[in-house]
C-alpha positions as CSV (number, residue, x, y, z in Angstrom):
1,X,-20.9,34.2,16.1
2,X,-22.2,32.5,12.9
3,X,-22.4,28.7,13.0
4,X,-21.9,26.9,9.8
5,X,-24.4,24.1,9.2
6,X,-23.0,23.2,5.8
7,X,-26.2,24.3,4.2
8,X,-26.6,27.5,2.2
9,X,-28.2,30.3,4.3
10,X,-31.7,31.3,3.5
11,X,-32.2,34.8,2.2
12,X,-34.9,36.5,4.2
13,X,-36.7,39.8,3.3
14,X,-38.7,42.5,5.0
15,X,-41.1,44.9,3.3
16,X,-41.7,48.6,3.1
17,X,-44.2,50.9,1.3
18,X,-42.0,52.2,-1.5
19,X,-43.9,55.4,-2.1
20,X,-46.0,57.8,0.0
21,X,-49.4,56.3,-1.1
22,X,-48.1,52.7,-0.7
23,X,-48.9,51.8,-4.3
24,X,-45.7,49.8,-4.5
25,X,-44.3,47.4,-1.8
26,X,-40.6,46.9,-2.0
27,X,-38.8,44.0,-0.3
28,X,-35.2,44.1,0.9
29,X,-32.8,41.7,2.6
30,X,-33.4,41.6,6.3
31,X,-33.3,39.0,9.1
32,X,-36.8,40.2,10.2
33,X,-38.3,37.9,7.6
34,X,-41.7,39.5,7.1
35,X,-42.0,38.7,3.4
36,X,-42.2,35.3,1.8
37,X,-42.4,34.3,-1.8
38,X,-45.7,32.4,-2.3
39,X,-45.6,28.7,-1.9
40,X,-46.7,26.4,0.9
41,X,-44.7,23.5,2.1
42,X,-46.3,20.1,1.5
43,X,-45.6,17.0,3.6
44,X,-44.1,13.7,2.5
45,X,-46.7,11.8,4.4
46,X,-49.9,12.5,6.2
47,X,-49.8,13.1,10.0
48,X,-52.2,14.2,12.7
49,X,-51.1,17.8,12.2
50,X,-51.1,17.7,8.4
51,X,-53.9,15.3,7.5
52,X,-55.5,14.5,4.1
53,X,-57.8,17.6,4.2
54,X,-54.8,20.0,4.8
55,X,-52.7,18.2,2.3
56,X,-55.4,18.6,-0.3
57,X,-55.9,22.2,0.5
58,X,-52.2,22.8,0.2
59,X,-52.1,21.3,-3.2
60,X,-55.0,23.5,-4.4
61,X,-53.6,26.7,-2.9
62,X,-50.2,26.1,-4.5
63,X,-51.9,25.4,-7.9
64,X,-53.8,28.7,-7.6
65,X,-50.6,30.6,-6.7
66,X,-48.7,29.0,-9.5
67,X,-51.4,30.0,-12.0
68,X,-51.5,33.6,-10.8
69,X,-47.7,33.8,-10.9
70,X,-47.7,32.5,-14.5
71,X,-50.0,35.3,-15.5
72,X,-47.6,37.9,-14.1
73,X,-46.9,40.5,-16.8
74,X,-44.2,42.2,-14.8
75,X,-41.2,39.8,-14.3
76,X,-39.5,42.3,-11.9
77,X,-42.1,41.4,-9.2
78,X,-43.0,38.2,-7.4
79,X,-46.2,37.0,-5.9
80,X,-45.6,37.1,-2.1
81,X,-47.0,37.1,1.3
82,X,-46.2,39.8,3.7
83,X,-46.8,39.6,7.4
84,X,-48.3,42.4,9.6
85,X,-49.6,41.9,13.1
86,X,-49.3,38.1,12.6
87,X,-51.6,38.0,9.6
88,X,-50.6,37.5,5.9
89,X,-51.4,39.7,2.9
90,X,-51.0,38.5,-0.7
91,X,-49.1,41.1,-2.7
92,X,-46.9,41.6,-5.8
93,X,-43.5,42.4,-4.3
94,X,-40.9,44.6,-6.0
95,X,-37.2,44.2,-5.3
96,X,-34.1,46.3,-5.7
97,X,-34.4,48.4,-2.5
98,X,-31.1,48.5,-0.7
99,X,-31.1,48.1,3.1
100,X,-28.7,47.8,6.0
101,X,-28.4,44.0,5.6
102,X,-27.2,44.1,2.0
103,X,-23.5,43.3,1.4
104,X,-20.9,46.1,1.8
105,X,-20.3,46.6,-1.9
106,X,-24.0,47.0,-2.7
107,X,-24.5,49.6,0.1
108,X,-21.4,51.5,-0.9
109,X,-22.6,51.7,-4.5
110,X,-26.2,52.7,-3.6
111,X,-25.1,55.4,-1.1
112,X,-22.3,56.5,-3.4
113,X,-19.7,56.3,-0.6
114,X,-16.1,57.1,-0.9
115,X,-13.3,56.4,1.5
116,X,-11.3,59.4,0.4
């Protein structure tokens, strides 16, 4: 049962090596949520768990990520973090792979299904 919160649902993605040598990493819709587009949350005020040092580091890291993303020559990819064994890796993520959590119409088209 899906509960409506009145807010739009967040699209989450998982990742897969898109070729045998894993030269490309493709991301697809999936509730597993092991891929995240690069940006860290900031806080509206300092707290004991997000103090001035962490707030400053967050700003610097986000500025670096933004600069790298601006230099991206391939607009079909996004600077992302992927998670494996609870650690993050910074990657260029490609999209367009169809998975089991895509909408019905997308899957039918990708698999060339027919109800005949």
